[in-house]
N, C-alpha and C positions, 0 to 999 in steps of 0.2 A: 612455421617453425616449431618444432615440437619442444614443451618442456620439461626438462631433466630434471627430476629430481634426486639426490648425494642421499640415501639413504642411510648413509654411516655417518651424517651432519645431523642427522633428526635424533632426538634425546629419549630414544625408548625406555622404559622405564621398566624394572628388573622386581619380581614378586620375591619379598621375602620368604624367605626358608619357613614352612608349617603354618603360613597365614590361611592357606585353601583360599587365594583371592585369585585365581589365574581369569576366573571370568570381569573381575573390576581392571585387572591390566587390562585383557585383551580389551575390553572397550576403550581402555587408554591410549593405548597401540592402533587400534584402529582411528581413534580420533586422530591422533598425529598423520597417518598418512593423507588424512585430510585439510592436513593443516590447524587443528583447533589442538588446545591444550586446557587439560580440567585435571584439578586437585584428587587422588583418594577422597580426604575426605568430603566432598561434593558428590563425589561416587556414591559414596557410603549412604550417604541424604538422598538420592536419588534413586536407588538401589533399593531405600526403605531397610537396610540391612545395619548391623553395626559391627565393628572386627570381629566380636569374637563368636558373631553369628556366624562372618563367614569360614572363620575356621575351621570353625564343628559341621556347618552343611553345603560350602561354596557359595555359588551363585548358580539361578539357574536360566535359562532360556529366555523366562517370562521376566524374572526381574533386571538383566541385559537389554528385552526389549523399550521395558518401561522408561529404563535410563536414559537409552535413546531418545525413543519419545521427550521424555519431559526437557531435552538438548534443542528440541524441534528439529530433530531427524530421523528418517524415514528406514525405521528397521524395517526387515522381511525376513520369514524366517521358513527357511528352504529343509526339506526329508527327501532324501530320493534311496532307493533300493537298486538302482542298476548305477557298474561304476561307471559306465558310457555315459549315460545321460549326466551323469555329477560332474563328471568331468569340464564335460561341454557347460554344460548348467555356468558350473565356476570359472570355468578360461573367458565366457560372456562376462558376466560378473565384475570381473576381476578387472575388465578393460577400463572401468566406470570405476568402481567405487572397492574401499577391501572388506573383506569377510571375517566373519567370529568363527574358526572352524571347532566343532566339536571333538576332541581325538581319545586314546586312551579307551576305549568303549567308553565312552561319555564320561569322562572321569574329571577331562582337564580340557581349557581351551584355551588355543593359538589366535594369533592373527594371522592372514595371508592378505599380504599389501598390493599384492599387483604380481601378476605371471610375466615373466622376462626370457622368451626363447622356450626353453623345453622348463626353467627351472620357474616355481611357484616359491617367492619371498616374504618368509615366515617370519613371527617374531614371535618367540617363546620365553615369554616371563620368568619363566623357574628354569631355565637352562643358559648355559654361556656356551657360547656366544649369546647374543638374545637373537641377532639379526643371522637369518640364517639360508641358503638355497637350498629345496628340495624338488625334486624329480616328482611327477606322479605317484612314481611305484612306491620311492619312500615315503611320501606324502601317506600311500594305503598303509604304510608300518605304521604310521602316527596314529591315524584313526582305529587301528587296531578290527577292524571287520569292514570285508568288501562289500556287505550287503547295506553298511547303514550310514548315510552319509547325513550331516546335518549342522546347516551353518545357517548365519544370523549375516544377512546383506547390508553394509551402514551407506545410507548417501544422505547426501545433505536437500 
Protein backbone atom coordinates (compact mmCIF):
# COMPACT_ATOMS: atom_id res chain seq x y z
CA UNK A 1 0.00 0.00 0.00
CA UNK A 2 1.36 3.43 -0.97
CA UNK A 3 1.53 6.04 1.76
CA UNK A 4 -0.31 9.21 0.67
CA UNK A 5 0.63 12.55 2.10
CA UNK A 6 -1.90 15.35 2.19
CA UNK A 7 0.36 18.24 1.27
CA UNK A 8 -2.28 20.76 2.23
CA UNK A 9 -1.92 19.52 5.84
CA UNK A 10 1.81 20.30 5.97
CA UNK A 11 2.55 23.68 7.51
CA UNK A 12 4.72 25.22 4.81
CA UNK A 13 6.48 28.41 5.80
CA UNK A 14 5.88 31.78 4.16
CA UNK A 15 8.78 34.15 3.71
CA UNK A 16 8.23 37.65 5.13
CA UNK A 17 8.39 40.38 2.48
CA UNK A 18 11.82 41.90 1.90
CA UNK A 19 13.81 39.34 3.88
CA UNK A 20 15.71 37.76 0.99
CA UNK A 21 15.39 34.47 2.87
CA UNK A 22 13.99 32.30 0.06
CA UNK A 23 16.93 29.88 0.40
CA UNK A 24 16.34 29.33 4.11
CA UNK A 25 12.60 28.95 3.62
CA UNK A 26 13.22 26.51 0.78
CA UNK A 27 15.31 24.42 3.16
CA UNK A 28 12.58 24.58 5.78
CA UNK A 29 9.88 23.59 3.27
CA UNK A 30 11.96 20.78 1.75
CA UNK A 31 12.47 19.36 5.24
CA UNK A 32 8.70 19.36 5.81
CA UNK A 33 8.36 17.01 2.82
CA UNK A 34 10.75 14.71 4.71
CA UNK A 35 8.80 15.05 7.97
CA UNK A 36 11.42 17.27 9.65
CA UNK A 37 10.62 20.61 11.29
CA UNK A 38 13.19 23.30 11.96
CA UNK A 39 13.10 26.96 12.94
CA UNK A 40 14.48 29.93 11.03
CA UNK A 41 16.72 30.74 14.02
CA UNK A 42 18.32 27.30 13.71
CA UNK A 43 18.77 27.87 9.97
CA UNK A 44 20.46 31.21 10.68
CA UNK A 45 22.94 29.35 12.85
CA UNK A 46 23.47 26.46 10.40
CA UNK A 47 23.95 28.73 7.37
CA UNK A 48 26.18 30.99 9.51
CA UNK A 49 24.21 34.04 8.42
CA UNK A 50 22.17 36.64 10.24
CA UNK A 51 18.77 37.92 9.16
CA UNK A 52 20.48 41.19 8.18
CA UNK A 53 23.05 39.36 6.01
CA UNK A 54 20.33 37.31 4.35
CA UNK A 55 18.25 40.43 3.60
CA UNK A 56 21.23 41.96 1.78
CA UNK A 57 22.84 38.96 0.11
CA UNK A 58 20.40 36.04 0.23
CA UNK A 59 21.44 32.42 0.71
CA UNK A 60 23.69 30.66 -1.78
CA UNK A 61 23.87 26.98 -2.65
CA UNK A 62 26.94 26.41 -0.46
CA UNK A 63 25.16 27.79 2.62
CA UNK A 64 22.11 25.63 1.81
CA UNK A 65 24.31 22.55 1.40
CA UNK A 66 26.22 23.28 4.65
CA UNK A 67 22.96 23.64 6.61
CA UNK A 68 21.63 20.36 5.25
CA UNK A 69 24.88 18.55 6.04
CA UNK A 70 24.81 19.95 9.59
CA UNK A 71 21.40 18.27 9.95
CA UNK A 72 22.98 14.91 8.93
CA UNK A 73 21.26 15.00 5.54
CA UNK A 74 22.86 14.25 2.20
CA UNK A 75 22.50 17.21 -0.16
CA UNK A 76 23.80 16.99 -3.70
CA UNK A 77 24.05 19.89 -6.12
CA UNK A 78 23.16 19.33 -9.77
CA UNK A 79 23.73 21.59 -12.74
CA UNK A 80 22.47 20.68 -16.21
CA UNK A 81 22.31 22.69 -19.43
CA UNK A 82 20.00 20.45 -21.45
CA UNK A 83 16.28 20.76 -20.56
CA UNK A 84 15.52 17.14 -21.53
CA UNK A 85 18.31 15.76 -19.34
CA UNK A 86 17.41 18.13 -16.47
CA UNK A 87 13.76 17.07 -16.58
CA UNK A 88 14.61 13.38 -16.67
CA UNK A 89 16.99 13.77 -13.71
CA UNK A 90 14.55 15.86 -11.68
CA UNK A 91 11.75 13.35 -12.31
CA UNK A 92 13.99 10.51 -11.10
CA UNK A 93 15.15 12.38 -7.97
CA UNK A 94 11.64 13.51 -7.03
CA UNK A 95 10.52 9.88 -6.70
CA UNK A 96 12.58 9.70 -3.50
CA UNK A 97 13.21 13.20 -2.20
CA UNK A 98 12.44 16.90 -2.58
CA UNK A 99 14.71 19.30 -4.41
CA UNK A 100 15.49 22.98 -3.96
CA UNK A 101 15.40 24.63 -7.38
CA UNK A 102 17.05 27.85 -8.49
CA UNK A 103 14.58 30.09 -10.36
CA UNK A 104 14.33 33.65 -11.70
CA UNK A 105 17.73 33.41 -13.38
CA UNK A 106 19.39 32.33 -10.13
CA UNK A 107 17.82 35.03 -7.95
CA UNK A 108 15.28 32.87 -6.11
CA UNK A 109 14.92 29.40 -4.56
CA UNK A 110 11.76 27.27 -4.48
CA UNK A 111 11.07 23.75 -3.20
CA UNK A 112 9.81 21.03 -5.51
CA UNK A 113 8.45 18.34 -3.22
CA UNK A 114 7.22 15.72 -5.64
CA UNK A 115 6.01 15.00 -9.13
CA UNK A 116 2.38 13.97 -9.40
CA UNK A 117 1.33 12.90 -12.89
CA UNK A 118 2.40 15.71 -15.22
CA UNK A 119 2.65 18.22 -12.39
CA UNK A 120 5.45 19.29 -10.08
CA UNK A 121 4.32 20.10 -6.54
CA UNK A 122 6.07 23.39 -5.80
CA UNK A 123 6.31 25.49 -2.65
CA UNK A 124 7.33 29.09 -3.23
CA UNK A 125 7.70 30.80 0.15
CA UNK A 126 7.49 34.20 -1.52
CA UNK A 127 4.15 33.68 -3.28
CA UNK A 128 0.54 32.90 -2.41
CA UNK A 129 -0.71 30.30 -2.44
CA UNK A 130 2.48 28.72 -1.12
CA UNK A 131 1.63 25.28 -2.50
CA UNK A 132 1.25 25.18 -6.29
CA UNK A 133 1.20 22.72 -9.16
CA UNK A 134 3.39 23.40 -12.19
CA UNK A 135 3.81 21.66 -15.53
CA UNK A 136 7.31 21.33 -16.95
CA UNK A 137 6.69 24.27 -19.31
CA UNK A 138 5.51 26.40 -16.38
CA UNK A 139 8.64 25.42 -14.45
CA UNK A 140 10.78 26.51 -17.40
CA UNK A 141 9.20 29.96 -17.15
CA UNK A 142 9.92 30.01 -13.39
CA UNK A 143 13.56 29.10 -14.00
CA UNK A 144 13.85 31.91 -16.53
CA UNK A 145 16.47 30.29 -18.73
CA UNK A 146 16.19 27.05 -20.67
CA UNK A 147 19.94 26.44 -20.49
CA UNK A 148 20.65 26.64 -16.76
CA UNK A 149 19.09 24.06 -14.46
CA UNK A 150 20.52 24.27 -10.96
CA UNK A 151 19.04 22.30 -8.08
CA UNK A 152 19.89 20.62 -4.81
CA UNK A 153 18.59 17.19 -3.85
CA UNK A 154 17.66 16.83 -0.18
CA UNK A 155 17.80 13.29 1.25
CA UNK A 156 17.99 11.67 4.66
